[in-house]
Structures are given as structure tokens and as C-alpha cells.
N, C-alpha and C positions, 0 to 999 in steps of 0.2 A: 533790028526790028522785033525780034520775039522778046526780047528783055523790056523794051519800051511797052510793048502792050502787056506784060506782065505786071509792070510798076502801074499802070494805069487801073488795071483791074484791082490791084491790092488797095491803092489809094482811095478807089472808089468804094471799096468794101469799108475800109477803114471810115470814110466818111459818112455812110449808111448808118455804120453802127453808132456814129458819134451822135447823128440825129435822132436815133432811135433812143438813146440814153438821156438826150434832152427832153423828148417830146414824151416819155412816158410818165413824167412826173408832174408834167401839166395838165390839169383836170379840164376835160373838155365838157363834159356834163356835170353840173352840180348834183350832189346827194339830195334825195326827196327826203323832207323832215316831216314826221307827222306831228299832229297836235298834241298836247298832253290829255287833254280830256275833251269834254263836249264844249261846243260853242254855242252861244246863247245868239238865235237868230228870230227877229220880229219881222213877219210878213206884213208888209204895208198895204199892198193892192195886188190882186189877180186878177187878170184879165179872163173874160168869159171863154175865148178861145184856147186859153193855155192848156185846158184837160181835154180839148177833142182828139189828139192823137196821142195823149200821153198814158202810160199803162199804169198799174196800181204804184200808189206813194206810201211808203212805209212811215207810219207816225207814231211817235212813241210818248206817252204823256209821264211827267217824271213827278210833278206833285199836285196835289188837288184835283185830280181827274178821276172820273168815274168810268 
């Protein structure tokens, strides 16, 4: 009986280790990639209620702004 329990424990540990070896190379979450530069955005429409609860918005002019 004791040898049977030992064999089951050893085989379970081996199976667990093999599962870890397989799973560790599978990417669960993809890497986040940033843009290489600024993105051009055109604001088409803004609702009047959009800024009621909003905090300050950072705006940068790049060309032709004073």
C-alpha cells in the first residue's frame, strides 16, 4: 500500500511539472505596444454635457497656434 501511494504522488508531481513546462510558454496576456509618435485626431462634435464633470484637459498646439 505504501509503495502505491508513493508511486501516485511521484506521478502526480511529474504530471504537474509537465503542465507547468507547457503553460509557461503560452502568452496569456499580450504585450502592450505604444505608438511610435503622435496620432492626428480631429474632433467632430462635443456635447455640452461632456465637460460638466470633467477635470482639466491638456491641449498642445503643434503648428500655427499662438
